[in-house]
C-alpha positions in Angstrom: 0.0 -0.2 0.0 1.5 3.1 -0.9 1.1 6.7 1.2 -1.9 8.0 -0.8 -3.6 4.5 -0.5 -2.9 4.5 3.3 -4.1 8.3 3.5 -7.6 7.4 1.6 -8.0 4.2 3.7 -7.7 6.2 7.2 -10.0 8.6 5.7 -12.8 6.6 4.7 -12.1 4.4 7.9 -12.9 7.6 10.0 -16.2 8.1 8.1 -17.5 4.6 8.2 -20.3 3.5 10.5 -18.5 1.8 13.3 -19.8 -1.9 12.9 -19.2 -1.1 9.3 -15.2 -1.0 9.7 -13.8 -4.4 8.8 -16.2 -4.4 5.8 -14.4 -1.2 4.5 -11.2 -2.7 5.3 -11.6 -5.6 3.3 -13.3 -3.9 0.4 -10.4 -1.3 0.2 -7.6 -4.0 0.7 -9.2 -5.8 -2.3 -9.3 -2.1 -4.6 -5.7 -1.4 -3.8 -4.5 -4.9 -4.5 -6.4 -4.6 -8.0 -4.5 -1.2 -8.4 -1.1 -2.6 -7.7 -1.9 -5.3 -10.3 -3.0 -3.3 -12.7 -7.0 -4.7 -13.0 -8.7 -2.1 -11.2 -11.0 -1.0 -13.9 -13.4 1.8 -14.5 -16.3 -0.8 -13.6 -14.6 -1.4 -10.1 -14.3 1.8 -9.3 -18.0 2.4 -9.9 -18.9 -0.6 -8.1 -16.3 0.0 -4.8 -17.8 3.8 -4.9 -21.5 2.7 -4.2 -20.5 -0.3 -1.5 -18.2 2.6 0.3 -20.9 4.8 0.4 -23.5 2.2 2.1 -20.8 1.8 4.7 -20.7 5.6 5.5 -22.2 7.5 8.6 -25.0 9.3 6.8 -23.8 12.7 7.5 -20.4 12.0 5.6 -21.7 10.7 2.4 -21.2 14.2 0.3 -18.0 14.8 1.7 -16.5 11.2 0.8 -18.3 11.4 -2.6 -16.1 14.5 -3.5 -12.9 13.1 -2.2 -13.6 9.4 -4.1 -13.9 11.4 -7.1 -10.6 13.3 -6.8 -8.8 10.0 -5.7 -10.2 8.2 -8.8 -9.2 10.4 -11.0 -5.6 10.5 -9.6 -5.0 6.6 -9.0 -3.8 6.1 -12.0 -1.3 8.4 -12.2 
């Protein structure tokens, strides 16, 4: 996991519902693995975003959506 991924993981985990932390960790670990392998597709990004949003505290959804869009744009660079 690179520094950007670690920061993103920490950011997301601070904003997920307390009972959803492990699920979020597993989802993000899978995403980061696919990124490292070069197999993380635009469809994976969309599916992952939907899943992560479902795990968030309701008051954090809009904030995290904006950050996820930024992260997705920078992930390939």
